[in-house]
TORKE-69878 format. One record per residue (C-alpha): x negated, y, z; residue in one letter; residue number from 1. Coordinates in steps of 0.1 Angstrom, whole numbers, always signed. Each point is the difference from the previous one (the first is absolute). Layout:
BEGIN
(r (X,Y,Z),a,NUM)
...
***
This chain:
BEGIN
(r (-453,+139,+347),x,1)
(r (+37,+9,+0),x,2)
(r (-6,+28,-25),x,3)
(r (-18,-25,-23),x,4)
(r (+30,-24,+2),x,5)
(r (+24,+28,-8),x,6)
(r (-21,+11,-29),x,7)
(r (-2,-35,-14),x,8)
(r (+37,-5,+5),x,9)
(r (+8,+33,-19),x,10)
(r (-24,-11,-28),x,11)
(r (+17,-33,-4),x,12)
(r (+35,+15,+1),x,13)
(r (-11,+25,-26),x,14)
(r (-14,-26,-23),x,15)
(r (+30,-22,+4),x,16)
(r (+24,+30,-8),x,17)
(r (-20,+8,-31),x,18)
(r (+2,-35,-13),x,19)
(r (+36,-3,+9),x,20)
(r (+9,+32,-19),x,21)
(r (-14,-13,-33),x,22)
(r (+15,-35,+2),x,23)
(r (+37,+9,+0),x,24)
(r (-2,+20,-32),x,25)
(r (-17,-30,-18),x,26)
(r (+26,-24,+15),x,27)
(r (+28,+23,-9),x,28)
(r (-11,+1,-36),x,29)
(r (-4,-38,-1),x,30)
(r (+35,-2,+15),x,31)
(r (+15,+22,-27),x,32)
(r (-18,-21,-27),x,33)
(r (+13,-32,+15),x,34)
(r (+35,+12,+1),x,35)
(r (-2,+11,-36),x,36)
(r (-14,-35,-9),x,37)
(r (+29,-17,+18),x,38)
(r (+26,+21,-19),x,39)
(r (-17,-7,-33),x,40)
(r (+0,-37,+7),x,41)
(r (+37,+2,+10),x,42)
(r (+7,+16,-34),x,43)
(r (-13,-31,-17),x,44)
(r (+29,-21,+14),x,45)
(r (-20,-27,+18),x,46)
(r (+16,-33,+11),x,47)
(r (+26,+3,+28),x,48)
(r (-22,-13,+28),x,49)
(r (-28,+24,-9),x,50)
(r (+24,+29,-5),x,51)
(r (+13,-5,+35),x,52)
(r (-35,+1,+15),x,53)
(r (-8,+31,-20),x,54)
(r (+32,+17,+12),x,55)
(r (-10,-8,+36),x,56)
(r (-36,+11,-5),x,57)
(r (+11,+33,-16),x,58)
(r (+25,+7,+28),x,59)
(r (-27,-6,+27),x,60)
(r (-27,+19,-19),x,61)
(r (+22,+31,-5),x,62)
(r (+11,-1,+37),x,63)
(r (-36,-3,+13),x,64)
(r (-11,+28,-24),x,65)
(r (+27,+22,+15),x,66)
(r (-13,-8,+35),x,67)
(r (-36,+6,-11),x,68)
(r (-8,-36,+9),x,69)
(r (-22,-5,-31),x,70)
(r (-16,-32,+12),x,71)
(r (+34,-16,+3),x,72)
(r (+9,+15,-34),x,73)
(r (-31,-17,-15),x,74)
(r (+10,-33,+17),x,75)
(r (+34,+2,-18),x,76)
(r (-17,+6,-33),x,77)
(r (-22,-30,+6),x,78)
(r (+31,-20,+6),x,79)
(r (+13,+11,-34),x,80)
(r (-32,-9,-17),x,81)
(r (+2,-35,+16),x,82)
(r (+35,-4,-13),x,83)
(r (-11,+11,-35),x,84)
(r (-29,-25,+1),x,85)
(r (+24,-28,+8),x,86)
(r (+20,+9,-31),x,87)
(r (-28,-2,-24),x,88)
***
């Protein structure tokens, strides 16, 4: 019985690791795309309130990308999109 539990645990851990290995590269690419989008929007000289939110979102996104915290990078990009939506 113990051997079966260990085998099941190893299988679950292996499947989790395989899924986790693929996800960060996708999130890293989305993070890079989002950072480029924020920079492009900043270049359009948005209103001051939106520009401030974009500046903050870019700073956070770049920091989180550097820490490989891609989920938090994507959260910052979502904040930038919300700020842009309020300006339109």
